C-alpha positions as CSV (number, residue, x, y, z in Angstrom):
1,M,14.3,14.5,2.2
2,G,17.7,13.5,3.3
3,Q,17.2,10.0,2.6
4,T,20.5,8.3,1.4
5,R,19.0,5.3,-0.5
6,T,15.8,4.1,-2.1
7,L,13.5,2.1,0.0
8,I,11.9,-1.1,-1.3
9,A,8.4,-2.0,-0.5
10,S,7.3,-5.7,-1.2
11,H,4.1,-5.1,-3.5
12,R,1.1,-7.2,-2.2
13,G,3.8,-9.3,-0.6
14,G,5.6,-9.9,-3.5
15,T,2.9,-11.0,-6.5
16,Y,5.4,-12.2,-8.8
17,L,6.8,-14.7,-6.2
18,W,3.7,-15.6,-4.2
19,P,-0.1,-15.5,-4.2
20,E,-0.7,-11.8,-3.6
21,N,-1.7,-10.6,-0.1
22,S,-1.5,-14.2,1.1
23,P,-0.1,-15.2,4.4
24,T,2.6,-17.1,2.6
25,A,3.5,-13.8,0.7
26,F,3.6,-12.0,3.8
27,R,5.9,-14.8,5.7
28,E,8.2,-15.1,2.8
29,T,8.5,-11.2,2.7
30,A,9.3,-10.8,6.6
31,K,12.3,-12.9,5.7
32,L,13.7,-10.4,3.2
33,A,15.7,-7.2,3.6
34,V,13.2,-4.9,2.3
35,E,12.3,-1.9,4.3
36,Q,8.3,-2.0,3.8
37,V,5.7,-4.5,2.9
38,E,2.8,-2.9,1.0
39,F,-0.9,-4.4,1.1
40,D,-4.7,-3.3,0.8
41,V,-7.2,-2.9,3.4
42,H,-11.0,-3.3,2.9
43,L,-14.0,-3.7,5.4
44,S,-16.0,-6.9,5.6
45,A,-19.9,-6.6,6.2
46,D,-19.3,-6.9,9.9
47,D,-16.4,-4.0,9.8
48,A,-13.6,-6.1,10.2
49,C,-10.3,-4.9,8.4
50,V,-9.3,-7.6,5.9
51,V,-6.2,-7.7,3.5
52,I,-7.1,-8.0,-0.1
53,H,-6.5,-5.7,-3.1
54,D,-9.8,-5.8,-5.1
55,A,-13.1,-4.6,-3.6
56,T,-14.5,-7.8,-5.1
57,L,-13.6,-11.5,-4.3
58,D,-13.7,-12.6,-8.2
59,R,-10.1,-12.2,-9.3
60,T,-8.1,-13.5,-6.2
61,T,-10.4,-15.9,-4.7
62,E,-12.7,-18.9,-5.5
63,A,-15.8,-16.7,-4.7
64,R,-17.5,-13.9,-6.4
65,G,-19.2,-10.5,-5.3
66,P,-18.2,-7.5,-2.9
67,V,-15.8,-8.1,-0.1
68,R,-18.2,-5.8,1.8
69,A,-21.1,-8.3,1.3
70,R,-19.4,-11.1,3.4
71,S,-18.9,-11.1,7.2
72,L,-15.5,-12.2,8.4
73,T,-16.6,-15.6,9.2
74,E,-17.8,-16.0,5.7
75,L,-14.5,-14.8,4.3
76,R,-12.7,-17.2,6.4
77,G,-14.2,-19.9,4.4
78,I,-13.3,-18.7,1.0
79,R,-10.0,-19.8,-0.3
80,L,-7.5,-17.8,-2.3
81,R,-6.6,-18.7,-5.7
82,G,-3.2,-20.4,-6.0
83,G,-3.0,-20.1,-2.0
84,H,-2.8,-23.7,-1.2
85,G,-6.0,-23.6,1.1
86,E,-5.1,-20.2,2.7
87,T,-8.0,-17.6,3.1
88,I,-8.1,-13.7,3.3
89,P,-5.9,-12.5,6.2
90,T,-7.0,-9.8,8.7
91,L,-5.0,-6.6,9.3
92,E,-4.5,-7.9,12.8
93,E,-2.9,-11.2,11.4
94,V,-0.7,-9.4,8.9
95,A,0.8,-6.8,11.6
96,A,1.3,-9.9,13.9
97,I,3.9,-11.3,11.1
98,Y,5.9,-8.1,11.2
99,R,5.8,-7.2,14.8
100,D,9.3,-8.8,15.5
101,T,10.9,-7.6,12.3
102,P,12.4,-4.2,11.2
103,I,9.8,-4.0,8.3
104,T,7.4,-0.9,8.1
105,L,3.7,-1.6,7.0
106,R,2.8,0.3,4.1
107,L,-1.1,-0.1,3.9
108,E,-3.3,1.2,1.3
109,I,-6.8,1.9,2.6
110,K,-9.1,1.0,-0.3
111,A,-12.5,2.1,-1.5
112,D,-15.5,-0.3,-2.0
113,A,-16.7,-1.9,-5.1
114,E,-18.8,1.4,-5.9
115,R,-15.6,3.5,-5.2
116,R,-17.1,4.8,-2.1
117,L,-15.2,5.3,1.0
118,Y,-16.0,2.8,3.7
119,P,-17.6,4.5,6.6
120,G,-15.6,4.5,9.6
121,I,-12.5,2.5,8.1
122,A,-10.0,5.0,9.3
123,P,-10.5,4.8,13.0
124,R,-10.8,0.9,12.7
125,V,-7.6,0.6,10.9
126,L,-5.6,2.9,13.3
127,A,-7.4,1.0,16.2
128,V,-6.0,-2.6,15.0
129,L,-2.6,-0.9,14.5
130,R,-2.4,0.5,17.9
131,E,-3.6,-2.8,19.5
132,A,-1.0,-4.6,17.5
133,G,1.9,-2.1,18.6
134,M,2.6,-1.1,15.1
135,L,0.8,2.2,14.6
136,E,4.5,3.8,14.7
137,R,5.6,1.5,12.2
138,S,3.1,2.1,9.6
139,V,2.8,4.3,6.4
140,I,-0.8,4.8,5.4
141,T,-1.5,5.4,1.5
142,S,-4.8,5.9,-0.5
143,F,-5.8,7.0,-4.1
144,Q,-8.8,8.7,-2.6
145,A,-7.6,12.1,-1.3
146,P,-10.5,12.4,1.2
147,M,-9.5,9.3,2.9
148,I,-6.1,10.9,3.7
149,T,-8.1,13.6,5.4
150,E,-10.2,11.1,7.3
151,V,-7.2,9.2,8.6
152,R,-5.6,12.6,9.9
153,A,-9.0,13.5,11.5
154,A,-8.9,10.0,13.3
155,G,-5.6,11.1,15.0
156,F,-2.9,9.6,12.8
157,T,0.2,11.6,12.9
158,G,2.5,9.2,11.2
159,R,3.5,9.3,7.4
160,M,0.7,9.5,4.8
161,V,1.2,9.0,1.0
162,W,-1.4,10.3,-1.4
163,L,-1.3,7.9,-4.5
164,C,-2.0,10.1,-7.7
165,A,-3.6,7.8,-10.4
166,L,-2.7,8.5,-14.1
167,P,-6.1,9.9,-15.2
168,V,-6.0,12.3,-12.1
169,W,-2.4,13.3,-13.0
170,H,-3.4,14.2,-16.7
171,D,-6.2,16.3,-15.3
172,I,-4.4,18.3,-12.6
173,G,-0.7,17.9,-13.4
174,L,2.4,18.1,-11.1
175,K,1.3,21.5,-9.4
176,G,-2.1,20.1,-8.7
177,A,-0.8,16.8,-7.3
178,M,1.6,18.6,-4.9
179,G,-1.1,21.0,-3.9
180,V,-3.5,17.8,-2.9
181,C,-0.7,16.3,-1.0
182,K,-0.1,19.7,1.0
183,G,-3.8,20.4,1.3
184,R,-4.5,16.9,2.7
185,K,-1.3,16.9,5.0
186,A,0.3,13.9,3.3
187,E,4.2,13.9,3.4
188,G,4.5,11.6,0.4
189,L,3.4,11.8,-3.3
190,G,3.1,8.3,-5.1
191,L,3.4,8.5,-8.8
192,H,3.4,6.1,-11.7
193,H,6.9,5.1,-12.5
194,S,6.2,6.2,-16.3
195,I,5.6,9.9,-15.3
196,L,8.7,10.3,-13.0
197,D,12.0,11.9,-14.2
198,A,14.6,14.1,-12.6
199,S,12.8,17.4,-13.0
200,V,9.7,15.8,-11.3
201,L,11.6,14.4,-8.2
202,E,13.2,17.9,-7.9
203,A,10.0,19.6,-8.0
204,V,8.4,17.3,-5.4
205,R,11.4,17.5,-3.2
206,A,11.5,21.2,-3.3
207,E,7.9,21.4,-1.9
208,G,9.0,19.3,1.0
209,L,7.3,16.1,-0.2
210,S,8.7,12.6,-0.6
211,P,8.5,11.2,-4.1
212,G,7.7,7.4,-4.4
213,A,6.9,5.2,-7.4
214,W,4.3,2.5,-8.3
215,G,3.3,0.5,-11.2
216,L,6.6,-1.2,-11.8
217,K,6.4,-4.4,-13.7
218,D,9.8,-5.6,-14.8
219,R,13.6,-5.2,-14.1
220,E,13.8,-2.2,-16.5
221,D,11.5,-0.3,-14.6
222,I,13.1,-1.1,-11.3
223,R,16.6,-0.2,-12.8
224,R,15.1,3.3,-13.9
225,V,13.6,4.2,-10.6
226,L,16.7,3.1,-8.7
227,D,18.9,5.2,-11.0
228,L,16.4,8.2,-10.6
229,G,16.9,7.9,-6.8
230,V,13.2,7.8,-6.0
231,D,12.7,7.7,-2.1
232,V,10.7,4.5,-2.3
233,F,9.0,2.1,-4.8
234,T,6.6,-0.9,-4.6
235,S,7.8,-4.1,-6.5
236,D,6.0,-7.2,-7.5
237,D,9.4,-8.8,-7.4
238,P,11.2,-7.7,-4.1
239,V,13.9,-10.2,-4.4
240,A,14.9,-8.9,-7.7
241,A,14.7,-5.3,-6.4
242,L,17.0,-6.2,-3.6
243,E,19.6,-7.7,-6.0
244,M,19.6,-5.0,-8.2
245,R,19.8,-2.3,-5.5
246,G,22.8,-4.1,-4.1
């Protein structure tokens, strides 16, 4: 794809270093020399775009139940675990943190607790990014292939990445995964780092697609994808990733 070095995305704002998807994590990531910040978007009961990984509140907050069951006002009253009183940020707030930095937003549009696409989430996300002046500096990703189509239908002309889950990979293989990307008009294919090797990267690039890696957990994983030369990877420890890339 003509890229000279592997790009680093701070995964959920750097989950090994700060509470994931928290305002603190995003502010600290904004100080780093990473190229991208990765995070996740769900909808509240009143259709606000909120930044949290899970479809439920149970794991990362002091509350329980689906994110979708709470209004934005209600979510504002729920504290993040380990977040020193911080609450779930909105997409607008996260975008504002990076407006005056060179960092690109790498946002994953998630499904609800029943694994269903949120009705209307694509145009809502694009509207927030456009209003924030960050639409041209955003990469949109999703594990749900139909969401890629919905984002394109909503008018997004920027870079999109389909994230291929491991069970899906085992079902459809490399050729099928590349076919999904091309059929859905995604430029990038995000694969679990464990299935990446030189032959996979060569095949993906030969199809005009950009190969990326996710699921890295330690320095050994980081070293391996850097040596392979993937186009981009998400890292829970962006500080270590930057040191290792040099």
